[in-house]
C-alpha beads as a LAMMPS data file, in Angstrom:
LAMMPS data file: protein, C-alpha beads

230 atoms
229 bonds

1 atom types
1 bond types

-500.0 500.0 xlo xhi
-500.0 500.0 ylo yhi
-500.0 500.0 zlo zhi

Masses

1 110.0

Atoms # bond

1 1 1 8.752 8.024 8.964
2 1 1 7.935 10.395 6.385
3 1 1 6.779 13.924 5.973
4 1 1 3.039 13.819 5.933
5 1 1 2.758 17.362 4.524
6 1 1 4.691 16.607 1.402
7 1 1 2.671 14.742 -1.241
8 1 1 5.095 13.587 -3.790
9 1 1 2.529 13.178 -6.546
10 1 1 1.537 16.848 -6.621
11 1 1 1.828 18.409 -9.932
12 1 1 3.942 15.372 -11.454
13 1 1 3.366 13.935 -14.844
14 1 1 0.738 11.142 -15.299
15 1 1 0.244 9.191 -18.397
16 1 1 -3.289 7.483 -18.930
17 1 1 -4.926 4.975 -21.336
18 1 1 -7.664 7.497 -21.741
19 1 1 -8.596 10.973 -19.975
20 1 1 -6.694 13.749 -18.505
21 1 1 -4.315 12.354 -15.868
22 1 1 -3.134 15.421 -14.616
23 1 1 -6.623 15.672 -12.679
24 1 1 -5.333 12.834 -10.387
25 1 1 -2.356 15.046 -8.970
26 1 1 -3.595 18.715 -9.281
27 1 1 -4.424 18.865 -5.540
28 1 1 -8.229 19.678 -6.061
29 1 1 -10.666 17.195 -4.561
30 1 1 -13.332 18.753 -6.621
31 1 1 -12.651 17.055 -9.904
32 1 1 -11.688 13.522 -10.757
33 1 1 -10.557 11.064 -13.286
34 1 1 -13.227 9.204 -14.404
35 1 1 -12.172 5.719 -15.412
36 1 1 -13.845 4.927 -18.674
37 1 1 -13.594 0.983 -18.563
38 1 1 -12.435 -1.773 -16.460
39 1 1 -8.535 -2.406 -17.105
40 1 1 -8.119 1.371 -17.512
41 1 1 -4.785 2.379 -16.193
42 1 1 -2.666 5.420 -15.352
43 1 1 1.119 5.623 -14.690
44 1 1 2.523 8.426 -12.384
45 1 1 6.058 9.677 -12.808
46 1 1 7.489 11.246 -9.424
47 1 1 10.298 12.656 -11.202
48 1 1 12.929 11.070 -9.084
49 1 1 13.116 7.740 -7.208
50 1 1 11.760 7.265 -3.588
51 1 1 11.240 4.835 -1.056
52 1 1 7.646 4.794 -0.526
53 1 1 5.714 4.568 2.680
54 1 1 1.937 5.283 1.782
55 1 1 -0.520 5.829 -0.874
56 1 1 -3.798 7.640 -0.522
57 1 1 -6.748 7.393 -3.020
58 1 1 -9.543 9.897 -2.798
59 1 1 -12.457 8.149 -4.270
60 1 1 -15.963 9.436 -5.275
61 1 1 -18.931 7.358 -4.417
62 1 1 -18.103 4.984 -7.379
63 1 1 -14.718 3.074 -6.797
64 1 1 -13.172 -0.001 -7.943
65 1 1 -13.246 -2.934 -5.583
66 1 1 -10.319 -4.470 -7.289
67 1 1 -7.312 -2.823 -8.715
68 1 1 -3.482 -3.764 -9.075
69 1 1 -0.503 -1.456 -8.478
70 1 1 3.066 -2.068 -10.103
71 1 1 6.146 0.026 -9.384
72 1 1 9.292 0.764 -11.269
73 1 1 12.773 2.301 -10.891
74 1 1 13.231 2.902 -14.495
75 1 1 9.764 2.921 -16.272
76 1 1 10.620 -0.082 -18.448
77 1 1 10.764 -3.029 -15.751
78 1 1 8.015 -3.173 -13.394
79 1 1 7.364 -5.146 -10.151
80 1 1 4.981 -8.023 -9.731
81 1 1 1.650 -6.542 -9.378
82 1 1 -0.108 -6.021 -5.841
83 1 1 -3.725 -6.719 -6.180
84 1 1 -6.268 -5.038 -3.890
85 1 1 -9.675 -6.593 -3.729
86 1 1 -12.334 -5.287 -1.044
87 1 1 -15.706 -4.035 -0.439
88 1 1 -15.478 -0.533 1.212
89 1 1 -19.232 0.262 1.730
90 1 1 -19.252 3.928 2.065
91 1 1 -21.358 6.741 0.700
92 1 1 -20.099 9.984 -0.563
93 1 1 -16.260 10.501 -1.068
94 1 1 -13.875 8.336 0.706
95 1 1 -10.005 8.528 1.435
96 1 1 -8.426 5.085 1.123
97 1 1 -4.953 4.966 2.846
98 1 1 -2.647 2.155 1.874
99 1 1 0.639 1.416 3.748
100 1 1 2.810 0.872 0.767
101 1 1 6.365 0.255 1.493
102 1 1 8.758 -0.097 -1.617
103 1 1 12.373 0.914 -2.101
104 1 1 13.532 2.653 -5.316
105 1 1 10.310 3.739 -7.041
106 1 1 9.890 6.394 -9.561
107 1 1 6.923 5.010 -11.539
108 1 1 3.430 3.953 -10.104
109 1 1 1.138 2.192 -12.176
110 1 1 -2.573 1.544 -11.262
111 1 1 -4.895 -0.371 -13.136
112 1 1 -8.779 -0.630 -12.490
113 1 1 -9.774 -4.556 -12.498
114 1 1 -13.328 -4.547 -11.519
115 1 1 -15.922 -1.773 -10.718
116 1 1 -17.962 -1.931 -7.504
117 1 1 -21.079 -0.548 -8.897
118 1 1 -22.566 0.121 -12.360
119 1 1 -20.980 3.361 -12.567
120 1 1 -17.236 3.792 -13.663
121 1 1 -14.853 4.675 -10.766
122 1 1 -13.871 7.966 -10.307
123 1 1 -10.397 9.042 -8.542
124 1 1 -10.571 12.523 -7.406
125 1 1 -6.877 12.657 -6.198
126 1 1 -4.012 10.126 -5.906
127 1 1 -1.382 11.056 -3.383
128 1 1 2.008 9.459 -2.628
129 1 1 4.236 9.668 0.545
130 1 1 7.680 8.607 1.225
131 1 1 11.494 9.564 1.760
132 1 1 14.337 9.976 -0.512
133 1 1 15.752 6.755 -1.992
134 1 1 19.107 5.868 -0.570
135 1 1 20.867 2.972 -1.971
136 1 1 22.665 1.818 1.016
137 1 1 19.184 0.744 2.579
138 1 1 19.027 -2.388 0.321
139 1 1 22.144 -3.979 1.737
140 1 1 22.700 -2.728 5.202
141 1 1 22.562 -5.022 8.447
142 1 1 19.154 -5.805 10.006
143 1 1 18.635 -3.860 13.119
144 1 1 14.896 -4.641 13.649
145 1 1 11.524 -5.143 12.010
146 1 1 8.959 -2.530 11.168
147 1 1 5.148 -3.205 10.643
148 1 1 3.097 -1.089 8.416
149 1 1 -0.601 -1.663 8.542
150 1 1 -3.934 0.475 8.707
151 1 1 -5.129 -1.159 11.797
152 1 1 -3.863 -3.534 14.664
153 1 1 -7.637 -4.028 15.803
154 1 1 -8.884 -7.012 14.001
155 1 1 -12.564 -8.171 13.756
156 1 1 -12.792 -11.980 14.110
157 1 1 -11.984 -14.006 11.005
158 1 1 -11.528 -10.598 8.729
159 1 1 -8.307 -10.129 7.178
160 1 1 -6.007 -7.039 7.154
161 1 1 -3.147 -6.299 4.943
162 1 1 0.247 -5.758 6.288
163 1 1 3.713 -4.923 5.343
164 1 1 6.499 -6.418 7.645
165 1 1 9.931 -5.704 6.764
166 1 1 13.523 -5.664 8.186
167 1 1 15.281 -2.309 8.443
168 1 1 18.795 -1.121 9.358
169 1 1 19.680 1.056 12.365
170 1 1 18.610 4.030 10.454
171 1 1 15.327 2.690 9.568
172 1 1 15.949 1.989 5.808
173 1 1 14.748 -1.012 4.024
174 1 1 16.651 -4.227 3.812
175 1 1 15.182 -6.079 1.022
176 1 1 15.752 -9.533 -0.282
177 1 1 16.593 -11.056 3.251
178 1 1 14.863 -14.371 4.293
179 1 1 13.062 -14.109 7.323
180 1 1 10.183 -15.817 9.273
181 1 1 6.912 -14.214 10.437
182 1 1 4.696 -16.144 12.810
183 1 1 1.528 -15.683 14.859
184 1 1 0.734 -16.682 18.265
185 1 1 -2.448 -18.802 19.089
186 1 1 -5.358 -17.520 17.234
187 1 1 -3.300 -15.377 14.848
188 1 1 -3.052 -16.482 11.480
189 1 1 -0.338 -14.652 9.231
190 1 1 -0.354 -15.506 5.326
191 1 1 2.443 -14.385 3.237
192 1 1 1.968 -12.922 -0.198
193 1 1 4.349 -15.301 -2.355
194 1 1 4.746 -12.738 -5.082
195 1 1 5.410 -9.620 -3.184
196 1 1 8.384 -9.308 -0.744
197 1 1 7.318 -8.265 2.962
198 1 1 3.474 -8.451 2.335
199 1 1 1.119 -10.325 4.556
200 1 1 -2.583 -10.850 5.342
201 1 1 -3.293 -11.319 9.109
202 1 1 -6.430 -12.389 10.790
203 1 1 -7.378 -13.462 14.418
204 1 1 -9.857 -15.271 16.536
205 1 1 -8.365 -13.770 19.794
206 1 1 -5.872 -11.155 21.005
207 1 1 -2.271 -12.024 20.248
208 1 1 0.914 -11.302 18.598
209 1 1 3.013 -11.167 15.425
210 1 1 6.559 -11.950 15.658
211 1 1 9.025 -11.578 12.866
212 1 1 12.709 -13.154 13.066
213 1 1 15.868 -13.180 11.290
214 1 1 18.948 -14.749 12.770
215 1 1 18.868 -13.581 16.442
216 1 1 17.026 -10.360 15.937
217 1 1 13.424 -10.512 16.783
218 1 1 10.465 -8.182 16.738
219 1 1 7.153 -8.479 18.090
220 1 1 3.861 -6.680 17.423
221 1 1 0.442 -6.847 19.415
222 1 1 -3.128 -7.365 17.779
223 1 1 -6.320 -7.084 19.518
224 1 1 -9.522 -8.904 18.454
225 1 1 -13.062 -7.747 19.139
226 1 1 -16.317 -7.965 17.648
227 1 1 -17.278 -5.206 14.940
228 1 1 -19.419 -2.641 16.817
229 1 1 -23.271 -2.413 15.950
230 1 1 -24.376 0.466 13.889

Bonds

1 1 1 2
2 1 2 3
3 1 3 4
4 1 4 5
5 1 5 6
6 1 6 7
7 1 7 8
8 1 8 9
9 1 9 10
10 1 10 11
11 1 11 12
12 1 12 13
13 1 13 14
14 1 14 15
15 1 15 16
16 1 16 17
17 1 17 18
18 1 18 19
19 1 19 20
20 1 20 21
21 1 21 22
22 1 22 23
23 1 23 24
24 1 24 25
25 1 25 26
26 1 26 27
27 1 27 28
28 1 28 29
29 1 29 30
30 1 30 31
31 1 31 32
32 1 32 33
33 1 33 34
34 1 34 35
35 1 35 36
36 1 36 37
37 1 37 38
38 1 38 39
39 1 39 40
40 1 40 41
41 1 41 42
42 1 42 43
43 1 43 44
44 1 44 45
45 1 45 46
46 1 46 47
47 1 47 48
48 1 48 49
49 1 49 50
50 1 50 51
51 1 51 52
52 1 52 53
53 1 53 54
54 1 54 55
55 1 55 56
56 1 56 57
57 1 57 58
58 1 58 59
59 1 59 60
60 1 60 61
61 1 61 62
62 1 62 63
63 1 63 64
64 1 64 65
65 1 65 66
66 1 66 67
67 1 67 68
68 1 68 69
69 1 69 70
70 1 70 71
71 1 71 72
72 1 72 73
73 1 73 74
74 1 74 75
75 1 75 76
76 1 76 77
77 1 77 78
78 1 78 79
79 1 79 80
80 1 80 81
81 1 81 82
82 1 82 83
83 1 83 84
84 1 84 85
85 1 85 86
86 1 86 87
87 1 87 88
88 1 88 89
89 1 89 90
90 1 90 91
91 1 91 92
92 1 92 93
93 1 93 94
94 1 94 95
95 1 95 96
96 1 96 97
97 1 97 98
98 1 98 99
99 1 99 100
100 1 100 101
101 1 101 102
102 1 102 103
103 1 103 104
104 1 104 105
105 1 105 106
106 1 106 107
107 1 107 108
108 1 108 109
109 1 109 110
110 1 110 111
111 1 111 112
112 1 112 113
113 1 113 114
114 1 114 115
115 1 115 116
116 1 116 117
117 1 117 118
118 1 118 119
119 1 119 120
120 1 120 121
121 1 121 122
122 1 122 123
123 1 123 124
124 1 124 125
125 1 125 126
126 1 126 127
127 1 127 128
128 1 128 129
129 1 129 130
130 1 130 131
131 1 131 132
132 1 132 133
133 1 133 134
134 1 134 135
135 1 135 136
136 1 136 137
137 1 137 138
138 1 138 139
139 1 139 140
140 1 140 141
141 1 141 142
142 1 142 143
143 1 143 144
144 1 144 145
145 1 145 146
146 1 146 147
147 1 147 148
148 1 148 149
149 1 149 150
150 1 150 151
151 1 151 152
152 1 152 153
153 1 153 154
154 1 154 155
155 1 155 156
156 1 156 157
157 1 157 158
158 1 158 159
159 1 159 160
160 1 160 161
161 1 161 162
162 1 162 163
163 1 163 164
164 1 164 165
165 1 165 166
166 1 166 167
167 1 167 168
168 1 168 169
169 1 169 170
170 1 170 171
171 1 171 172
172 1 172 173
173 1 173 174
174 1 174 175
175 1 175 176
176 1 176 177
177 1 177 178
178 1 178 179
179 1 179 180
180 1 180 181
181 1 181 182
182 1 182 183
183 1 183 184
184 1 184 185
185 1 185 186
186 1 186 187
187 1 187 188
188 1 188 189
189 1 189 190
190 1 190 191
191 1 191 192
192 1 192 193
193 1 193 194
194 1 194 195
195 1 195 196
196 1 196 197
197 1 197 198
198 1 198 199
199 1 199 200
200 1 200 201
201 1 201 202
202 1 202 203
203 1 203 204
204 1 204 205
205 1 205 206
206 1 206 207
207 1 207 208
208 1 208 209
209 1 209 210
210 1 210 211
211 1 211 212
212 1 212 213
213 1 213 214
214 1 214 215
215 1 215 216
216 1 216 217
217 1 217 218
218 1 218 219
219 1 219 220
220 1 220 221
221 1 221 222
222 1 222 223
223 1 223 224
224 1 224 225
225 1 225 226
226 1 226 227
227 1 227 228
228 1 228 229
229 1 229 230
């Protein structure tokens, strides 16, 4: 759990390849950072280290349909990039919510990889949510698994991004552990080999996803149904 009223990015320092990065974190949805070119980037300094839980991107009609996010504890060594590539198909402004679970993060770098339309993307606001970093979380004993995802309702053969990670009794992340994640009949679970704990999940029928380490097992239910007609 995290404090949904506390945006950790608000008013923090932002460095960009071009443009005024402070617009990204000024709390005003009425203006935005206009990405000049593909491969434009910004780096947000949260001021101190946090265990992240969620990112929110407030897009204008023009958005990036492919971008990557990297994180760092010290501003020098960055994690392997997590690449998001998708079609949002919206009109007007859109707030994209990304489950994003990382321990010990101070710096967040976002790089635009590909524009969705002919106009350059515009991010009106970039928000970050999490909890205070506690080093004990990284080496504590595993008590259970937590699932972070936007939805557990699946459309047949479409994929969703999920983060499935072992936690200790206090809910702190336990990173670097080897564990297995499997899907029941009709549920396909594919790990991201470059990013610990990240998976894509697709389904052809209702089912479960199960994470196991030693004798500790956690099971998560997923439903599968056709997309509603519009």
